[in-house]
N, C-alpha and C positions, 0 to 999 in steps of 0.2 A: 658716669661711663663715660670718656674723653670720643669724640670723634678719631684721632687717631690710635685709639685703644680697637675702636672698631674694626676700624682698617686692619691692623695688625692680625686682631684676629680671624677677619675674613681670609686676609691673605695666608696665614699658618694654616685656616682650615682646608685650601685649596693644596696645601703644601706645595708654595712658591717660597721661594728666597724673594729677595728686596730686587737685586737684579734682576728677574724673571718679570715679576710684577711692573717695575720701574719701566720696564721693555714694554712691554704688553703695554701699559699708560702713557706711552713717548714723554715721562718727565727722566730725571736725574735720580739716580737712587738715592745721593745724598739727600734731595728735599723730596722723597719718600720717607726717608730716616728721620726726618727734623718733625714731619706729618706725625708719624707714629707716634714719636718720643714727645711730643709736644713743645717741641723747641719752635715750631713754625705750624702758622696758622693756614690749614689747606681754601684753595681757593678755590670758589663755583665752580669754575671750568673742572680742574681735576677731581671735584666730588660727584659732580656728573661724569665723568668717565670712570673709574670707581663704582658709582653704583649699575653703569653698565655692564663693566666689567663681569660683576657679579650678581647683576642679575636682582638686584634689589635698589627699592627706591633711596632717591637721595635725603628723605626727610630720615629714614632710619638711621644715617650716618651722621645728621644733624641732633639728634635725639636728647641726646644729653649734654651737648656743648654748652648750653648758652642756662642750666639752669641753677647756677647761681648759686652754688652749693648745698641748694635744700636739702636739708637732712630731714624728714620724715617719713613716717610709714606707706605712705602713696608712693612717695618715689624710691625708696627701697621696694618695692612691690614692683612698681615697671621694669627696674633694672634688672629686675630676675624674670619677667618677662620678654625681655628684650635679650637675653640671654640665651630662655630657654628656644627663641623663636631662631637665633641664630645656630645653636645645636640643632636644629630637626633643621635646618638649610641645609648643614654640613653632613647630618647624616643622610639625606638623601643622593646629596652628591658624591659617598660614597659606596651607594648600592650597585 
């Protein structure tokens, strides 16, 4: 799971458009789009803003970006656990 995918999932779970999130984070919508689609690597300043906005640790945004394509059972299990964590956070926001 890449950082951009995680950011997009957080954004969609909060029912925000790219323009809305970009404005909240004080970045260009095109920059956010490029990060979400894996065409640009996010800066640490940007990741900190995202983490603060959504109330998640920066480490969760970085968790899978440098996994080096590791395809093993442990990696897949960790991906599923992380997806479950995001789903639980989304469910709490919508209560």
